[in-house]
C-alpha positions in Angstrom: 84.3 141.6 77.5 81.8 141.7 79.9 82.3 141.1 83.5 80.6 137.8 83.4 82.6 136.5 80.6 85.9 137.4 82.3 84.6 135.8 85.5 83.6 132.4 83.5 86.9 132.5 81.8 88.7 132.9 85.1 86.7 130.2 86.7 87.3 127.7 83.9 91.1 128.3 83.6 91.4 128.0 87.6 89.5 124.7 87.5 91.7 123.5 84.7 95.0 124.5 86.5 94.0 122.9 89.7 93.5 119.5 88.0 96.7 119.8 86.0 99.3 118.9 89.0 97.2 115.9 90.2 96.9 114.2 86.5 98.8 113.7 83.4 97.5 112.5 79.9 98.2 108.8 79.1 99.1 107.6 75.7 95.6 107.0 74.7 94.4 110.6 75.8 93.0 109.5 79.0 93.7 111.3 82.3 95.4 109.3 84.7 96.4 110.2 88.3 99.8 111.3 89.1 100.6 108.7 91.8 99.4 105.8 90.1 101.1 102.6 90.6 101.3 99.9 88.0 99.4 96.9 88.3 100.8 93.7 89.9 99.2 91.2 87.8 99.7 88.5 90.6 97.9 90.5 93.0 94.5 90.0 94.4 92.0 92.3 92.5 88.7 93.5 92.4 86.9 95.2 89.4 84.3 97.5 91.2 82.4 100.5 89.9 84.5 100.5 86.6 87.7 100.5 88.4 90.4 97.8 89.3 91.0 97.8 93.2 94.3 96.0 93.8 94.4 94.3 97.3 97.9 94.3 98.9 97.5 91.4 100.9 100.9 91.3 102.5 100.5 95.0 103.9 98.5 96.0 106.9 97.3 99.7 107.7 97.4 100.7 111.3 96.0 103.8 112.7 98.5 105.9 115.3 97.4 108.9 117.4 100.6 111.2 117.7 100.9 113.5 120.9 99.3 116.1 118.8 96.1 114.2 118.7 96.4 113.9 115.0 95.7 110.5 113.6 98.1 108.9 111.0 98.0 105.8 109.3 100.8 103.4 109.0 101.7 100.6 106.5 103.2 97.6 108.2 104.1 94.2 106.9 101.2 91.5 107.3 102.4 87.8 107.9 100.7 85.0 106.3 99.5 84.0 109.8 97.9 87.1 110.5 94.3 87.2 112.2 91.5 87.3 109.9 90.7 90.3 108.1 88.8 92.8 110.3 88.3 96.5 111.5 91.3 95.9 113.9 93.2 94.0 111.1 92.7 96.0 107.7 94.4 95.2 104.6 96.0 97.9 102.3 94.4 98.5 98.8 95.2 100.7 96.0 92.2 101.7 93.8 93.9 102.3 90.3 91.0 104.4 89.0 91.2 107.0 91.6 95.1 106.7 92.2 94.4 106.3 96.0 95.4 104.1 98.7 93.2 103.0 101.5 92.3 99.8 103.3 89.4 97.1 103.6 87.9 95.5 106.6 86.3 92.7 104.6 83.0 93.9 105.3 80.7 94.2 102.6 77.2 95.6 102.8 74.4 94.3 100.1 70.9 95.6 99.5 68.3 92.9 97.8 66.1 94.2 94.9 63.2 92.7 96.5 62.7 91.9 100.3 61.8 88.2 99.4 65.0 87.7 97.5 66.7 87.4 100.9 65.0 83.9 101.1 66.9 82.5 98.1 70.4 84.0 99.1 72.9 81.1 99.6 73.6 82.2 103.4 75.9 79.0 103.8 78.4 80.6 101.0 79.0 83.7 102.8 80.5 84.2 106.4 79.0 86.6 108.8 75.8 87.2 106.8 73.4 89.4 108.8 71.0 92.0 108.9 72.2 95.5 109.7 69.8 96.8 112.3 66.3 97.9 111.3 67.5 98.8 108.0 66.6 96.6 104.9 70.4 96.1 104.4 72.6 93.0 104.9 76.4 92.6 105.4 78.9 89.6 104.8 82.3 89.5 106.3 85.2 88.0 104.3 88.1 86.6 106.4 91.0 87.1 104.0 91.9 89.3 101.2 91.5 86.4 98.7 88.0 85.7 100.2 87.1 89.5 100.0 87.8 89.3 96.2 85.7 86.2 95.9 82.9 87.6 97.7 83.0 90.7 95.8 83.0 88.9 92.2 80.2 86.5 93.3 78.0 89.2 94.9 78.7 91.8 92.1 77.4 88.9 89.6 74.2 88.4 91.4 71.1 89.9 89.6 69.0 89.9 92.7 71.3 92.5 94.4 70.5 96.2 94.1 73.8 97.3 95.3 77.1 95.8 96.7 79.3 98.1 98.6 82.6 97.1 100.5 84.0 98.8 103.4 86.7 100.7 101.9 88.2 103.5 103.8 90.6 105.9 101.2 93.3 107.7 103.3 95.7 110.4 102.2 98.1 110.3 105.1 99.3 106.9 104.8 103.0 106.8 106.4 105.5 104.1 105.8 109.2 103.9 105.4 108.8 103.2 101.5 107.4 105.7 99.2 105.8 102.9 97.1 104.1 99.9 98.7 
């Protein structure tokens, strides 16, 4: 066996073994993330890029800087009367396709296929519609988890948009007194 063949086999085996702890095989043969959580059918859900993103509306994520200057993200209960969804008041999400927790701020960036399509966009139906700097990119701002899901569904269904991208930040260091949210 040549050195190149040995190196190729070693590379393939090392990649396979690195993936093994993170994934298990489902009944249908598909790989699923180990930290998968069961989908709460009553939760606010968004279908995005072929994945289901569950918006956990009753939980918020806050950043905290430790004495060591390390930033950790903590999950805290979010009251129904909580302030509107924003950068300072994000909501916890779980992406079932990636098996990752993260948070959303309610901001959704959009790009029109043609610049003239902006004129036909129903601005009154979307809060916070504005152009982002000098770019040919626009954004809308949802004020609640439910409105975030509604906006995403409506924007993804539009044929005059080239892309729709929500501001989702995935974090691996979420801390809480509960193992599952």
